[in-house]
C-alpha positions, 0 to 999 in steps of 0.5 A: 531342313529345308533351309529357307524354312529354318531362316523363316522361322527364325525371323519369325521367332526374333519379331516375337522376340523384338515385340515382347521385349521392346513393344515399340520397336515393334509398333514400328515407328509411325505408332503413337508412343504412350504417355509418360505415367509420371506427368499425371501426379506429378502434376496432383503432387504440385496442386495439393503442395500449393492447397497446403502452402496455401491453408499453411498460410491461412493458419498463420494468419490466423494465429498472428490475428490472435496473438495480436488480441491477445497482446492487446487485451492485456495492455489494455488490462494493465492499463485499466488495474494502473488506472485503479491502482492510482484511484487506490492511491488518491482515496488514501490521500484523501484519508490522510488528510481527512485525518489531520483535519479531524487531528486539528478540529480536536485542539491540535491535542497531539501536537500539543501533546509533542510539544510537553516536554520539549518547552514550556508551554503557554497559556492557549495550550492549556486551556486546548490540554484542559477542554480535551484530554486534562493530562500535563503529564510530564508538561513543563507549565513553570512560572504560568499565571493559573489563577482561579484555574479549574483544573479539578482531576487533571493530571500533573505527575512529573509535571513542571510547576516550579514559581507557577501563580495558582492562586485560587486555583480548583486542585481537586483530586489532581495527581500532583506525584512527583509534581515539583511546585517549589516556590508556587503560590497556593494560596486560597487553592483547593488540594482537597483529596490531591495526589501528593506522594513525592510532590517537591515542595519547597517554599510554596505559599498556602496560606489559606488553602484547602488541605488533602483532608480540607483542612485550611492551611494557617497564616505562614504556611510555607512548603506545608500545610499548617492547621 
C-alpha cells in the first residue's frame, strides 16, 4: 500500500475512535458543553426536602396545640372535681350540725345518759329522762327529792336510790331489780306489781306504802312490808 494513503486512513480511524470515546473533543472547543445531568434532580430533591420540613413543622404545631387542649381539659375537670368534693364536705358538715341540733331538741337525752354513771343526776335531768326514755338504769339518784313523782313503768335496775325521798311516788310496774333503796322514804308510795328481785331495802320506810301485791304496809314497816 502507498504510504500517504495509509497515513490518511490512520488519521480517519483515530478521529473516529476519538469521536466515539471523547465526544466533547470531537466536537471541538467551540461546541457548547452539555448541561450537567445531576443539577435538576438536586434542585428537585431540595424542594422536596423543604416541603417535607414545612409539613413536619405544621404537624408538630398541631400536635402541640392538641396537647395543650388536652391538658387544659384535664385541669378544668380536676378543678370541677375539687369544687364538687368541697360541696359534698359542706353537705356532710350540715348534716352533722343538724344531727347535733336534733339531739338537743330531744331534750338532750344522749347527754344525760352519758352523765348517768358519772355523777348524781339533778332533778331537771330526771325530768328530761321521764319525758323521753324513762330509763334510769345504773343512774345515781341518791338523796333526791322525788316526792309525788309519777315514775310508773320506769327502769331503775341497778339504780342508786339511797336515802331518796319517794314519799307518795308512783312506782307501779317499775323495774327495781338490783336497785339500792337503802334508807329511802317510801311512805305512801305505790309499788304495785313492781319488780323487786335482788332489791336492797334495808332501813327503807314503807309505812302506808302499797306493796307489790296491793297490800298496804302497816306502821313500823321498815325494810320490809308488814301486813
